[in-house]
N, C-alpha and C positions, 0 to 999 in steps of 0.2 A: 195525385197521393203513393200509387199504388204502379203509375210507369216513373218517377226518377228522385232520388233523395232527397227533399227539402234544405237549402242552406238551412246549420244550425240557427243565424241571424232573426230568417223570421221566421223558425221559429215557435224561438224566446216572443218575439214580437207577439203573438198570438197567446202566447204564454202567460204575455206580461198585462191584456186585452182582459181577460179570463181569471186573472187573480185582484184587478182592478173592477170584475164586474162582479164578483164572490163574494169581495171582503164591503165593493163602496154603498153606499145609498142617493148622493148625488153624485151628478157630473160633476163636479167645481171641485167635491173636500178632496182632502187627504186620504188616501188610502194606508190600513195601516192593518196590517197582516197577525193573527193571531196563535192561528195552527203554518207552521211548517206544508210550503207548499208539497213535497212528494209524497208524506202522510195524506194527504189526500185521493191520491193518483193508486192507492191501494182498495181495494173490492169494499165489500159495507159491510162482510163478515168478519174481514181485517183489519178493520175500525177503522179504514178509508172512508168515502162517499166517493169512487171511483172512477172521478174527472181520471178523462183520456192524458197520459203522458203522447203528447203528437210526435215526441221522437221514435216513441218504441214502437206507435202504430203506426210510424210511416214505411220503420223495419220490416214491421211484419206485413207490411201490406206486399213490400218490396222480395218478402220472399214466400209466399205468393206463386209471384213470377217466379222465380228461383224455382219453387218446388213443378210448376208448370211443366218447364224446360226439364226437371230429370226425367219426368215419368211419364212427359206424352214428348217421345224423338222423333213422333211420324210428321209435327205438330209445324205447320206453316213457319213459327217462329224460329221452334229450336231448331229446323233446320238450316236458317239462316244466319243465326246467330253461331250453331257450330259451324257452317262453312266459312264464315271469319272469320269470327277468332279463339272456335278447339276443331279444329280438323283434324288431327294429330293427336287428342286425346280425353279424356271425359268434360264431364258439367266441371265436378267437384275437384278434378284439377287444373284447371281454365285460369289462366291468369289476366292480366291485364298488362292489354301491349296500349304502348307509348300512343296511337293512333286511338283509341278508344274513346268509341262515343259514349256519350252521360249517362244513358241507359241500360247501357250494360256495363261501363260500372257501376249505377246503381244499383245495380241489382248482385255484382259480386259482391256488393258492399254489408245487403245485405242474409247471406249465401253460409256465415259463420254460423248465424242461430236459426239455421235449416240444417244444418251441420249437429246441432243440438240433439235433437229432438229426433233423427233418423234414423229409420236399422232397415234390417237386410234384411227377411223370411226367404226358408229353402224351403222347395214345398218336391214332391216327387211328381214325378213324371207320370205320361198315363200310361204308357208305354214296359210297363213294369212285367216285365216274371219276376214273379218272389222267390223259384226256384233255382231260375237260371243262372238271368242278368244284372246285375248286381245297376245300383240305384241312378235314375237319372234323375237330375238336381236341376228348378227353375228357381233364379232368384229374384226380389221384389220388391224395391224402396216402399214404408211403408213411415209413416210418422206414427211416432211413439205414446201422444199426447193424447190422441180422439181415441173412441172405442170404438172405430171400424178399419184405423187405418189411415184416413184418413187426410190431409195437412186443413186445418182451421187457425182463419186470422186470430181467432180468439186466441186460442191457446199458444200460438206460437210470441204475444202478444202476451200473457201473463209471463210466458219461458224470458221473454227478454226484460222482461221489468225484474224477477229474480235473479235475474244477472246482475242486472244494475243491484240492485238490494247487496247482492255478495260483492261487486266488485267496490260496495262503502260509496258509491254515487247517490242512494239514494238512502235519505239519512229517515227507515219506519220502524213503529216496531208496535208488536203484538200483545202487548202488553191490558189491553185491551180487547183484547177480540173477546172472548166468550160476552163483558159487557153489551159491548156493538150487537152481536146477534138478538140480545135482548132488548135491546131498546130499535131496532130497526124492526122488529115484530112486534111491538106491542100496538093496540088499537088507540092510536089517539092519531091526533092533525097533525102533515108534514112538517108545518112551523115547529109543534110541540119538540121532534124526532128531532128537528137541526136544530135546537138550542140542548137538548139534550146532546150531540153529537158536539157542541163548542164547549159541555162540562165536562166531559168526557176527557174532552184534551186537551181543558187551561183555557178553551179562548171564549170567554166571557170579560168584557171590562169592568172588571173590581177596580178598586182602587190598589189593593194588593201588587195585579199587576202592571195597572200604570205607571207606579212609583217606581220601575223595577224597566217601565222601560226610559227612565230616565225625569220624568215627568216631574216639579216640587208640589206636591201634595198633600194633606194631613190624611190615613195612611186607615182613620178610625172612619167606621159602620159610621153615617151619616143617619140611619136609624134610633139605633140604641146608643153609639158614642161610647163602648165600651170595647170592641177587641177593633182590631184592626178587620175590615176585608176581604176578605178570599174569597171564595167560591163556596166552600165549606161553608165559611159564616152567611154568608146570605143568603143559603138555599133550608139551612137547619135548625143552625145554628145561633142565628138572631133571636132576638124578647119576639120582635114585634112580627117575624116570620113566625114563629111558636100563638102567638096571638090570632092571628090570620086565619092556620091552618086547619081551630076550634073549627071555625065555621066552614066545614067544608064537609061534605053530604055524611062522609065517611068514614067519621072522628080517627084520621090518620094517628095511629098512634107511633109515637115517636124517640127516640132513647137516645139524643144529640151524642152521650161519650164512646154509644159504645163501638162507632164505627169512625174512622181516620180518614178514611180516603172516599173523592164520590161515588166508586165503583162498589165499594161497600156497599152502598145505600139502594143502590139500586138492582144487587141484584138481592141484596132483602126487602125489599118492595115485592122485585116477578114471583119473588119465593111464597111471600108472603100473603101478596095478596093478586097478585096475575094480571087476569083481563079482569079482571072488580072495576079495578079503576078506572075504568074507561070508557066502559057501554054499561048503561042504564038494565036495569026488566025486562024494564017492553021490549026493547033492542035484543036483548040475549032470545026471550022466546023468537019472534021472526028472527032473526038469524037464524037458530036454529030449526025455523022450521021448511027458509028456504033451502038450510042446507044440504035436511037431510030428505028431500025433496028432487034435490044435484045427485049424489048420491046411491039413490036408489034407480033417478032414470040411466045415471053411471054403469050401477053394473047391470040395469037388464043390455042393455048395448055390450059389456064387455061379456056375459053370459051366450047371446045368440052369437055374438063374435067368436068366442070360443067355441062353442056348438060344431059349429063347422070346420074347425081344424083339427078339435079332441079326437080324437079313436078315439074305442068302449074301451070294457078294461076287462076282458075278455079273447084269450085267444084264439086267432080262429085257421083255420089250410088254408092253403095254397089255394087256388082251383087246376082244375087237371092241366100236368104238362109244367106247371110252377113250380118254381122253389121258394119258400121262402128263407130271407135270410131274418131274424132279429139278430141284434149289434145292443151291445152293453156293454159301461166300464166304471172301472173304481179308479179313487184316488187313494190312499192309504198312507198311513201318516211322513211329512216328510217329499211328497209331491211335491212336485212345484209346477204341476200344470194347472189351468183352470177348468172345471167342472162340460163344458160346449165342447174345447175344444177335447180331453181327454176323449170324448162319443163321436164326436169326427173322425178322429185317430183308429180310435174300436173298429166303425162303419166299413174302414178306409179300406182298411185290414179284411177287416172278413172278406168286401166284394172280393177283392184281388186274389184271396181264397179260393172263391166261390166260382171264380174263372178259371182261374190254372187247371179246375177239376172237373171241368170243361161245362158250368150248367149257363144257361144264355135269358132261362127265363126269370127272373126272380122279382121277386116284392123284394125291397129294401124296408128291414119296417126299425122305427126304432123308440124310447122311449121320452128323448129331446124334442121339443116341439121346436123351438130354434133351427137345428139340422135337419130336421123334417121340413120344417117352410121354404129355409137356404134349399134346399134342395127341388122341393118342388113346385117354386118360383121361378131357379133362376138364380140367385143374388148376386152379387158380387162384392167382393169388403175385401178393402185392403188391408185383411189381418191378418194372424197366421192360422186363425179356421177361414177364412174366408179362404186362405191358400191350400186348403183340405177339402172344402167345399167345390173347389174345382175342381180337387184332382179327384173326386168322388164324381163328378160330371163327366171328364175327360175318361177316365176309367168306364162308366157309362154305355158309351160305345161300342164296343166289343160286346155288350149284352143284344143280343136279341131281340127281347126286347125288356123293360124295364119297368118295376114304379113306385112308386114311395109312401109308402103311409107311418101313419101315427096309432104307436096306444100304450092305454096309463101305463103305468110303475106294476099293478098288482098283471098285468094281461103279456105281460113283459117278465116275470120271475125268475122262470128257466135261463136265458140272458144275465139278469143279473145275478146271481147264485153264480155260474160261474164267472161270472168276473170278480164275485169276492173272493173266487177259490186261488184266480192265476196266481198269487203273491205265492202259492203253497210251489209254484214253476219257474225256475231258472233258466229253464229253458224256451222255446216254443212248442206249443204241442196242438197237434191237430189226432183229432177222433173222425177215423167217417163208419158210418152210419153203429157205431158206440156211444152208448150213456156210461157219465162216472156212477159207482155210485151213490155214493151224492147226491147225485141229480135224480133216482129213481122215481121220489116223494116229489119233483117239483112234475116233472113229466105228466106221471102219473093225474093231477093234480089238471093240466091242460087236455087231458081223453076223459077226463073225465064228466069236464065242464061243460064236452063237448053233444057224450050222449046224453046227459043232463037234460 
């Protein structure tokens, strides 16, 4: 499926077998679908069952190949296809020729899906002289539906499902979205959840439904004989159902006329009884003890990991002949950048200035743990943040010596306060061997902490 576009006839046959398995109980019986199959494609949190749409999945897998050709032009596959099909243009502009192979046609079939999630990011080059040279830029493709900018089949699959939904080829509804989340989180056996899902979507074979399907039968409830047998009546309003509920250990209090739909009943039960409906007191105790132990162990591991990464809370001066660059960023009302991106931009700009004034042995210190980890480990990430990190790493090559350090916000107070007052300046300001009057107190706190 990841190399060729599977013919629709084959995929339809696979889907037919899946429907037969889902709705049928015996091999020879006629299968009757009680919920539109397209609803099952949606994730559980949106009211579906997460059943895979084979056509959308096939297209998402092919889009993965298209992504590789677009972003890894030096690969053998990309060079062969470029030499044969688009040697005078780029992949996004390539066309299908009459003698094109089925593989190439299949990859181009997925290109419209790929283009819906593509974005270009522009980063500064590593040879910038901020006082003299114009900025040199480079462009990279990123996939906007993942955190690190890399393509994922999962995100492309759901993007294709969304497109089909917008185009009207998928008849899905999100009216039961909240109730579905409550249902799947309930601590009940899977078969009970499955029955609850069918109840929410009207997929239970009650007599009212059977009559609508053309069957000739009496619509009245076979238990009480008073009203037509609907799902709501069968579960809650039937007198016989009320008698059976009285034998439940929890003595549930129902008010049959309070709600007019199954969704309302489910939300009422979830708010009123929560998990008590499904687990006994002894199970609660054992589960709680188990969870507490797991949480404590996870916290210990997390603390050990963090202690090895997180810096101190008191600013320390650099070693002799070294210079320390503390950076921080502030986002004001109406700002569009993410905090981590702003932190990376501040560090890049500060390092550029430090290099331009002749500092070559630098400790770059930040209170952003993600930025510190990426710089320390040289992590590559196909995102706007990752692009800025790579710019910083390239700039660092112009230093004789450079190291990266992390410090807590309390130890980075001067840089933090400088970032906050930056909104008062409309132009860039560089102060050498000067301290703004509003910063005197914060600088003195750092100085005094060294002597204490």
